[in-house]
C-alpha positions as CSV (number, residue, x, y, z in Angstrom):
1,M,34.1,47.9,-14.1
2,I,34.0,45.3,-16.8
3,C,32.4,42.0,-15.8
4,H,32.6,38.7,-17.7
5,P,29.2,37.6,-19.0
6,L,29.5,34.2,-17.2
7,L,30.3,35.9,-13.9
8,R,27.4,38.3,-14.3
9,S,25.0,35.3,-15.0
10,L,26.3,33.5,-11.9
11,A,25.9,36.6,-9.7
12,L,22.3,37.1,-10.9
13,A,21.5,33.5,-10.4
14,A,22.9,33.6,-6.8
15,L,20.8,36.8,-6.0
16,G,17.7,35.0,-7.3
17,A,18.4,32.0,-5.2
18,V,18.9,34.1,-2.1
19,G,15.6,35.9,-2.8
20,A,13.8,32.6,-3.2
21,C,15.0,31.6,0.3
22,A,13.5,34.7,1.9
23,P,10.7,33.9,4.4
24,M,7.1,34.5,3.2
25,S,5.2,37.4,4.4
26,D,2.6,36.6,7.0
27,D,-0.2,37.2,4.5
28,V,1.2,34.8,2.0
29,A,1.9,32.1,4.7
30,R,-1.7,32.3,6.0
31,A,-3.1,32.1,2.5
32,A,-1.1,29.0,1.5
33,P,-3.0,25.9,2.6
34,A,-0.9,23.1,4.2
35,A,-0.6,20.0,2.0
36,T,-2.2,17.1,3.9
37,S,-3.5,13.8,2.9
38,P,-6.8,12.6,4.2
39,P,-6.6,10.4,7.2
40,A,-6.7,6.7,6.6
41,A,-10.0,5.0,7.3
42,P,-9.6,2.8,10.4
43,V,-9.2,-0.9,9.8
44,P,-12.4,-2.7,10.7
45,A,-11.8,-4.5,14.0
46,A,-12.6,-7.9,12.5
47,L,-9.8,-7.5,9.9
48,A,-7.0,-6.4,12.3
49,G,-3.9,-8.5,12.4
50,E,-2.4,-10.8,9.8
51,W,-4.1,-13.6,8.0
52,A,-2.7,-16.8,6.4
53,V,-4.2,-17.7,3.0
54,F,-5.3,-21.3,2.8
55,E,-7.4,-21.1,-0.4
56,L,-6.9,-19.0,-3.6
57,A,-9.5,-19.0,-6.4
58,G,-11.0,-22.2,-5.0
59,A,-7.8,-24.2,-4.8
60,P,-6.0,-25.1,-1.6
61,V,-2.7,-23.3,-0.8
62,T,0.1,-25.4,0.7
63,G,3.7,-24.9,1.7
64,R,4.8,-21.4,2.6
65,V,1.4,-19.6,2.3
66,P,0.8,-16.0,1.4
67,T,-0.4,-13.7,4.2
68,I,-2.4,-10.5,4.3
69,G,-2.6,-8.0,7.0
70,F,-4.1,-4.6,7.6
71,R,-2.9,-1.6,9.6
72,E,-3.7,2.1,9.5
73,G,-4.6,2.4,5.8
74,R,-2.0,-0.1,4.7
75,V,-2.1,-3.7,3.5
76,F,1.0,-5.8,4.0
77,G,2.1,-9.4,4.0
78,F,4.1,-12.2,2.3
79,G,3.2,-13.0,-1.3
80,G,4.7,-16.5,-1.5
81,C,8.2,-15.4,-2.1
82,N,8.5,-11.6,-1.3
83,R,7.1,-9.2,1.3
84,Y,4.6,-6.5,0.0
85,M,2.9,-3.4,1.3
86,G,0.5,-0.9,-0.2
87,P,-2.5,1.3,0.4
88,V,-5.9,-0.1,1.3
89,S,-9.2,1.7,1.8
90,F,-12.5,0.6,3.3
91,T,-16.0,1.8,2.4
92,G,-19.3,0.9,3.8
93,A,-19.8,-2.2,5.9
94,D,-17.7,-4.5,3.7
95,G,-16.1,-2.6,0.9
96,I,-12.3,-2.8,0.4
97,K,-9.9,-1.6,-2.3
98,V,-6.3,-2.7,-2.3
99,G,-4.0,-0.3,-4.1
100,A,-0.8,-0.9,-6.0
101,A,1.7,-2.6,-3.8
102,A,5.5,-2.3,-3.5
103,M,7.3,-5.6,-3.2
104,T,10.7,-6.9,-2.4
105,M,12.4,-8.5,-5.4
106,M,13.8,-11.9,-4.4
107,A,13.9,-14.8,-6.7
108,C,12.4,-18.1,-5.5
109,P,11.7,-21.5,-7.0
110,A,9.1,-21.5,-9.8
111,P,6.2,-22.8,-7.8
112,Q,6.5,-20.0,-5.2
113,M,6.9,-17.4,-7.9
114,E,3.7,-18.7,-9.6
115,L,1.8,-18.7,-6.3
116,E,2.9,-15.1,-5.7
117,R,1.9,-14.0,-9.2
118,R,-1.5,-15.5,-8.8
119,F,-2.0,-14.1,-5.3
120,T,-0.9,-10.5,-6.1
121,A,-3.1,-10.5,-9.3
122,A,-6.0,-11.7,-7.2
123,L,-5.6,-8.9,-4.7
124,E,-6.4,-6.4,-7.5
125,G,-9.9,-7.8,-7.9
126,V,-10.9,-7.7,-4.2
127,A,-14.0,-5.5,-3.6
128,R,-15.6,-7.0,-0.5
129,W,-14.7,-8.9,2.6
130,Q,-16.4,-10.9,5.3
131,V,-15.2,-12.7,8.4
132,A,-17.2,-15.7,9.8
133,D,-16.0,-18.5,12.1
134,D,-12.5,-17.0,12.2
135,V,-12.2,-17.2,8.4
136,L,-11.6,-14.1,6.2
137,T,-13.2,-14.3,2.8
138,L,-12.1,-11.8,0.1
139,L,-14.7,-11.4,-2.6
140,S,-14.9,-9.8,-6.1
141,A,-17.5,-7.2,-7.0
142,D,-19.8,-10.0,-8.3
143,G,-19.4,-12.0,-5.1
144,S,-16.9,-14.7,-6.3
145,I,-14.5,-15.9,-3.7
146,I,-11.0,-14.7,-4.4
147,A,-9.2,-16.0,-1.3
148,R,-9.9,-17.4,2.1
149,A,-7.6,-17.0,5.1
150,R,-7.3,-17.8,8.8
151,P,-5.5,-15.7,11.5
152,A,-1.8,-16.2,11.0
153,P,0.1,-17.8,13.8
154,K,1.8,-15.2,16.1
155,A,5.6,-14.9,15.5
156,T,7.6,-15.9,18.6
C-alpha cells in the first residue's frame, strides 16, 4: 500500500497523541509529586476586614478614599478609581509584604487617578504594620509612615 507522506505524518502524530493520553503506571504516579503552593499565612486578627485610608504620606485624603483589606493571603480594596487585589504575606509580629496587584482599568477624573497612582506606588514600600486605637499604620522598612487608615464603614 502506498501512503501519502502527509497522511503518514498525521497518522504518526495521532498515535503519539493517543500514547500521551495513556494513564501513568502506578510507580510513575506515586513518584510524581503533586504541585501545590504553600498555604497562605493567616491574616493577623488585628488586620482583618477593610480599612479606609485617611492619610497618605503625611497628607490627608479626602473625597472617595482608597481602602485596603486583607483576607487569606490576599490584599484587596479600592485605589481611588479602580478595585485592586493581589498577594500579601506576613512575617514575624509586624512584617508585611504586598505583592504586585491586578487592577480594574476604569478612567476617572485626574485627581482620582493621581490619588490612585500615589496609593498603589506607596503600597510597594510597605514593610511593617501596627494597629493602635483603631488606626492601622503602614510603615516603610525605615519606620516612615506610608499610610494610616480606620476601619471602613460596613456596606449595607
